[in-house]
C-alpha positions in Angstrom: -7.7 1.3 -5.2 -7.8 4.5 -4.6 -7.7 7.0 -1.6 -10.7 8.8 -3.1 -12.0 4.5 -3.0 -11.9 4.5 0.4 -12.5 8.0 1.2 -16.1 6.7 0.1 -15.6 3.7 2.3 -15.5 5.6 5.9 -18.0 8.7 5.0 -20.8 5.3 3.2 -19.9 4.0 6.8 -19.8 6.7 8.2 -24.1 7.4 7.0 -24.5 4.3 7.5 -25.2 3.0 4.2 -24.6 -0.4 4.3 -24.7 -1.4 0.8 -21.4 1.5 -0.8 -20.2 -0.9 2.8 -20.9 -4.1 1.0 -19.8 -3.7 -2.8 -16.8 -2.3 -1.1 -15.7 -5.9 0.7 -14.2 -8.3 -0.2 -16.3 -11.7 0.0 -13.7 -12.7 2.7 -13.2 -9.7 4.2 -11.4 -9.9 8.2 -11.9 -6.6 10.5 -9.4 -6.6 13.5 -10.7 -4.3 16.5 -9.0 -4.0 19.4 -12.3 -3.1 21.6 -13.4 -7.2 20.3 -11.5 -10.0 21.3 -11.1 -12.3 18.0 -11.2 -10.7 14.1 -14.1 -10.5 12.3 -14.0 -12.4 8.9 -16.6 -12.5 5.9 -18.3 -10.0 4.0 -21.8 -10.6 6.2 -20.3 -10.8 9.6 -18.3 -7.6 9.1 -20.9 -5.3 8.1 -23.3 -6.4 11.2 -19.9 -5.3 13.3 -19.3 -1.7 11.3 -23.7 -1.6 12.2 -22.7 -2.1 15.9 -20.9 0.7 16.4 -23.7 2.6 15.0 -25.9 1.3 17.4 -24.9 2.5 20.7 -23.5 6.6 19.8 -24.1 8.7 17.7 -21.2 9.5 15.7 -19.7 12.5 13.1 -15.3 11.2 12.6 -13.1 13.3 11.3 -11.0 12.6 8.5 -7.7 14.0 9.5 -5.6 13.1 6.9 -5.5 10.1 4.1 -2.5 8.5 2.2 -1.1 5.8 0.7 0.5 3.2 -2.7 -3.0 2.0 -4.2 -3.0 -0.8 -2.1 -2.5 0.0 2.0 -4.3 2.6 2.9 -3.9 4.6 6.4 -6.5 7.1 7.6 -6.0 9.3 10.7 -9.9 9.9 12.2 -10.6 11.7 15.0 -13.1 9.9 16.2 -16.1 12.1 17.9 -19.4 11.2 19.8 -22.0 11.3 22.1 -23.1 8.1 24.1 -26.9 7.2 23.2 -27.5 3.4 25.0 -25.5 0.7 26.9 -23.7 -2.3 25.6 -21.2 -5.1 27.1 -17.9 -2.5 27.9 -19.5 0.6 28.3 -22.1 1.6 31.2 -25.2 3.1 32.2 -24.0 5.8 33.5 -21.9 7.3 30.2 -25.0 7.4 28.4 -25.5 11.0 27.0 -21.2 11.4 27.5 -19.2 12.7 24.7 -15.9 11.6 23.6 -12.9 12.3 21.1 -10.5 10.1 20.5 -7.9 9.0 17.7 -7.8 6.1 15.4 -6.2 5.1 12.7 -7.3 2.5 10.2 -5.0 0.5 7.9 -7.0 -0.7 4.8 -5.2 -3.8 2.3 -6.5 -3.7 -0.4 -6.7 -6.4 -3.5 -8.8 -6.2 -6.8 -10.7 -3.4 -6.2 -11.8 -4.5 -3.0 -10.8 -3.8 0.9 -9.2 -7.6 1.9 -8.6 -6.0 5.4 -9.3 -3.6 7.5 -7.8 -3.3 10.9 -8.6 -0.5 13.7 -6.1 1.8 15.9 -7.6 3.2 17.9 -7.6 5.4 21.7 -9.5 3.0 23.5 -8.1 4.0 27.1 -9.1 7.8 26.1 -12.3 6.3 24.9 -13.0 5.0 28.3 -11.4 7.5 30.5 -13.7 10.3 28.9 -16.8 7.6 29.0 -15.9 6.3 32.7 -16.1 2.9 31.6 
């Protein structure tokens, strides 16, 4: 896999192009996120989780940097957006609030597909910004 492919995946995620995202995930892909109680396994389950990310906020993320060695990649991202609805962990009074926090996404690839995506976000900073 190449940096261009990882950037293509991120851009597809940001524009909610689930067909492109699906085509780039391994069938047994693993998604790890500190906001989730447990890792998510399997292409369909990962896609559902990614879709959920778009269900409660209007996102305008920016890729700051991306580097890797052909098998592992790290994307430094500014996650910028506005809360559009309340969900578990996001109070009703947060709707309409904006946020801007740092995130690093680490990808492990094999056979041209994403096998693991680990998200390391500034969760405390995000929660403070939205009043959670």
